[in-house]
C-alpha positions as CSV (number, residue, x, y, z in Angstrom):
1,M,30.9,-13.0,17.4
2,Q,29.3,-10.3,15.4
3,T,28.9,-6.8,16.9
4,I,26.1,-4.3,16.4
5,K,27.0,-0.7,17.1
6,C,24.1,1.4,18.4
7,V,24.6,5.1,19.2
8,V,22.2,7.0,21.3
9,V,21.7,10.8,20.7
10,G,19.4,13.5,21.9
11,D,19.1,16.5,24.1
12,G,20.7,16.5,27.6
13,A,18.5,15.2,30.5
14,V,16.0,13.3,28.3
15,G,17.0,10.0,29.8
16,K,19.5,8.5,27.4
17,T,21.8,7.2,30.1
18,C,18.9,5.9,32.3
19,L,17.7,4.1,29.2
20,L,21.0,2.3,28.7
21,I,21.7,1.6,32.4
22,S,18.1,0.2,32.9
23,Y,18.4,-2.0,29.9
24,T,21.9,-3.4,30.7
25,T,21.7,-3.7,34.5
26,N,18.0,-3.6,35.3
27,K,18.7,-0.7,37.7
28,F,17.6,2.9,37.5
29,P,20.1,5.6,38.4
30,S,19.1,7.6,41.5
31,E,20.8,10.9,40.4
32,Y,21.5,12.7,37.1
33,V,25.1,12.9,36.0
34,P,25.7,14.5,32.6
35,T,27.4,12.2,30.2
36,V,30.5,13.1,28.3
37,F,31.0,9.7,26.5
38,D,30.3,6.2,27.7
39,N,29.6,2.8,26.3
40,Y,28.0,-0.4,27.3
41,A,27.9,-3.9,25.9
42,V,25.4,-6.8,26.2
43,T,25.2,-10.2,24.5
44,V,22.0,-11.0,22.7
45,M,20.8,-14.1,20.9
46,I,19.5,-13.6,17.4
47,G,18.4,-16.7,15.5
48,G,20.3,-18.9,17.9
49,E,23.5,-17.0,17.3
50,P,25.2,-14.7,19.9
51,Y,25.7,-11.0,19.0
52,T,27.4,-8.3,20.9
53,L,25.3,-5.2,21.1
54,G,27.6,-2.2,21.7
55,L,25.7,0.8,23.1
56,F,27.3,4.2,22.9
57,D,26.0,7.0,25.1
58,T,26.7,10.6,24.0
59,A,26.5,14.1,25.5
60,G,23.6,16.2,24.3
61,Q,25.0,19.5,25.4
62,E,26.3,22.0,22.9
63,D,29.7,22.0,24.5
64,Y,30.3,18.6,23.1
65,D,29.1,19.2,19.5
66,R,32.6,18.7,18.1
67,L,33.5,15.7,20.3
68,R,30.2,13.8,19.9
69,P,30.6,12.9,16.1
70,L,33.8,11.0,16.9
71,S,31.6,8.1,18.0
72,Y,29.6,8.0,14.8
73,P,31.8,6.1,12.4
74,Q,30.8,2.4,11.7
75,T,27.4,2.9,13.5
76,D,24.8,0.3,12.5
77,V,21.8,2.1,14.0
78,F,21.0,5.3,15.8
79,L,18.5,5.9,18.6
80,V,17.3,9.6,18.4
81,C,15.8,10.3,21.8
82,F,13.5,12.9,23.1
83,S,11.4,13.2,26.3
84,V,7.7,13.0,25.7
85,V,7.3,15.7,28.4
86,S,9.9,18.1,26.9
87,P,8.5,19.7,23.7
88,S,11.9,21.5,23.1
89,S,13.7,18.2,22.9
90,F,11.1,17.0,20.5
91,E,11.7,20.1,18.3
92,N,15.4,19.5,18.4
93,V,15.0,16.1,16.8
94,K,14.1,17.8,13.5
95,E,16.2,20.9,14.0
96,K,19.5,19.3,15.2
97,W,19.7,15.6,15.8
98,V,18.5,14.0,12.5
99,P,20.4,16.6,10.4
100,E,23.6,15.8,12.4
101,I,23.5,12.0,12.1
102,T,22.4,12.1,8.4
103,H,25.3,14.5,7.7
104,H,27.9,12.1,9.2
105,C,26.2,8.8,8.4
106,P,23.6,9.3,5.6
107,K,22.9,5.6,5.0
108,T,22.6,4.5,8.6
109,P,19.1,3.7,9.8
110,F,17.7,5.4,12.9
111,L,14.8,5.0,15.3
112,L,12.9,7.8,16.9
113,V,12.6,7.1,20.6
114,G,10.3,8.8,23.1
115,T,11.5,8.5,26.7
116,Q,10.0,9.2,30.2
117,I,6.5,8.0,29.2
118,D,5.7,7.4,32.8
119,L,5.6,11.2,33.2
120,R,3.0,11.7,30.5
121,D,0.2,11.2,33.0
122,D,2.0,12.7,36.0
123,P,-0.1,15.6,37.4
124,S,2.8,17.8,38.5
125,T,4.5,17.4,35.1
126,I,1.3,18.2,33.2
127,E,0.7,21.3,35.4
128,K,4.2,22.5,34.8
129,L,3.8,22.2,31.0
130,A,0.4,23.9,31.1
131,K,2.0,27.0,32.7
132,N,4.0,27.4,29.5
133,K,0.9,26.5,27.3
134,Q,2.5,23.2,26.4
135,K,1.3,19.5,26.5
136,P,3.1,16.1,26.5
137,I,3.9,14.8,23.1
138,T,1.4,12.2,21.9
139,P,2.3,9.0,20.1
140,E,0.4,10.1,17.0
141,T,2.5,13.3,16.8
142,A,5.7,11.4,17.3
143,E,4.8,8.8,14.6
144,K,4.0,11.6,12.1
145,L,7.5,13.1,12.7
146,A,9.1,9.7,12.3
147,R,7.4,9.3,8.9
148,D,8.4,12.8,7.8
149,L,12.0,12.3,8.8
150,K,12.1,8.8,7.3
151,A,12.9,7.0,10.6
152,V,12.6,3.3,10.6
153,K,10.1,3.4,13.3
154,Y,8.8,5.3,16.4
155,V,9.1,3.5,19.7
156,E,8.7,4.8,23.3
157,C,9.5,3.5,26.7
158,S,10.1,4.3,30.4
159,A,13.5,3.5,31.9
160,L,11.9,3.7,35.3
161,T,9.2,1.2,34.8
162,Q,10.9,-0.5,31.9
163,K,7.6,-0.4,29.9
164,G,8.5,-0.8,26.2
165,L,12.3,-0.8,27.1
166,K,13.1,-4.2,25.6
167,N,11.1,-3.4,22.5
168,V,13.2,-0.3,21.8
169,F,16.4,-2.4,21.5
170,D,14.7,-5.3,19.7
171,E,13.6,-2.9,17.0
172,A,17.1,-1.3,16.9
173,I,18.7,-4.7,16.4
174,L,16.2,-5.5,13.6
175,A,16.9,-2.2,11.9
176,A,20.7,-2.8,12.1
177,L,20.5,-6.3,10.6
178,E,17.8,-5.5,8.0
179,P,18.1,-1.8,7.1
180,P,15.3,-0.6,4.8
181,E,16.1,-0.5,1.2
182,P,16.2,3.0,-0.3
183,K,13.3,3.7,-2.6
184,K,14.2,3.9,-6.3
185,T,13.0,7.2,-7.8
186,R,12.3,7.7,-11.4
187,R,13.7,10.9,-12.9
188,V,10.9,12.9,-14.4
189,K,11.6,15.9,-16.6
190,L,9.1,18.5,-15.7
191,V,8.0,21.1,-18.2
192,P,6.6,24.4,-16.8
193,K,2.9,24.7,-17.6
194,G,3.5,28.0,-19.4
195,L,5.9,26.3,-21.8
196,Q,3.8,23.2,-22.5
197,G,1.6,24.9,-25.1
198,K,4.5,26.7,-26.7
199,R,6.5,23.5,-26.9
200,R,3.5,21.5,-28.4
201,H,3.0,24.3,-31.0
202,R,6.7,24.2,-31.9
203,L,6.6,20.4,-32.3
204,C,3.5,20.7,-34.6
205,M,5.1,23.4,-36.7
206,A,8.3,21.3,-37.0
207,A,6.2,18.3,-38.1
208,V,4.4,20.4,-40.8
209,M,7.8,21.8,-42.0
210,L,9.2,18.3,-42.3
211,T,6.1,17.1,-44.1
212,G,6.3,20.0,-46.6
213,T,10.0,19.4,-47.1
214,K,9.3,15.7,-47.8
215,I,6.6,16.6,-50.4
216,V,9.0,19.1,-52.2
217,L,11.8,16.5,-52.2
218,N,9.5,13.8,-53.6
219,W,8.3,16.2,-56.4
220,W,11.9,17.1,-57.3
221,L,12.8,13.4,-57.5
222,F,9.9,12.7,-59.7
223,F,10.8,15.6,-62.0
224,L,14.4,14.5,-62.2
225,S,13.5,10.9,-63.0
226,K,11.2,12.1,-65.9
227,L,13.8,14.5,-67.2
228,S,16.6,11.8,-67.1
229,F,14.3,9.3,-68.9
230,A,13.5,11.9,-71.7
231,L,17.2,12.8,-72.1
232,L,18.2,9.1,-72.2
233,S,15.5,8.4,-74.9
234,C,16.7,11.3,-77.1
235,W,20.3,10.3,-76.6
236,S,19.6,6.7,-77.6
237,R,17.7,7.8,-80.7
238,E,20.5,10.1,-81.9
239,I,23.0,7.2,-81.5
240,F,20.8,4.8,-83.5
241,L,20.4,7.3,-86.4
242,S,24.1,7.9,-86.5
243,L,25.0,4.2,-86.8
244,P,24.9,4.1,-90.7
245,S,27.4,6.8,-91.0
246,L,29.7,5.1,-88.5
247,F,29.5,1.7,-90.2
248,P,29.4,1.9,-94.1
249,C,27.5,-0.9,-95.9
250,G,30.6,-2.3,-97.6
251,A,32.7,-2.5,-94.5
252,M,30.8,-4.5,-91.9
253,G,27.4,-5.2,-93.5
254,N,24.0,-3.7,-93.5
255,L,21.9,-2.9,-90.5
256,S,18.1,-3.0,-91.1
257,H,15.0,-3.5,-89.2
258,G,13.6,-7.0,-89.0
259,R,10.0,-8.0,-89.2
260,N,9.7,-8.0,-85.4
261,G,11.1,-4.5,-85.1
262,T,14.6,-5.6,-84.0
263,V,17.9,-4.7,-85.5
264,E,19.3,-7.5,-87.7
265,H,22.9,-7.8,-88.9
266,Q,23.1,-9.0,-92.6
267,I,26.4,-10.4,-93.9
268,Q,27.1,-9.7,-97.6
């Protein structure tokens, strides 16, 4: 049976443990007990095949910053949680949690999870936030952060009412089994605008210099070919005129011009 490892991270008291207990036991904890480290397991059917979904709960407090990463190796998917009625936990997603998991597991996909959505419309909670000039986090704001941080998706739920709870883990399983392919980027060599004109001017000057050099070389080749032809003609004429002195008439015969202008060898 294949196993999918899912690790849940986020600030303390945002509802991570309630999320896991409500999903695995259909019960909601009556009191808050800070987690040090805990894990749960459920069997899920995917495409007619059973999978073991291992759920790892972690402590969000700073006291466990060194202990917490021990649960990260071989993780298939992360759930980065924040409470929709806790703006500070939302800020820490960007400032702490995503940098931490991407440092230890840079290629592991993660989902951004908003918890406690049942409190988004709670009057006492809204009043408490208003005293600090704060408001609950809207889905649109969370979705934008998910895109900016390159999360697979933004999902939200309530562990108390179980609204959206199953969808959170369904999306986590899909992300673990089919992680998004990294986008291939083309390397583009950028030239500062201030240098573009200078570079173009230098290229044009280099082209002119090469063209001028080519013209000069062609002229020299033409000159040398004419010179060599003239020297060869003079040299051939001198050799021809010196033949009678080299071969006397009585020794090898006479050389004379024929009617067609060719040299004929007459035997005496």
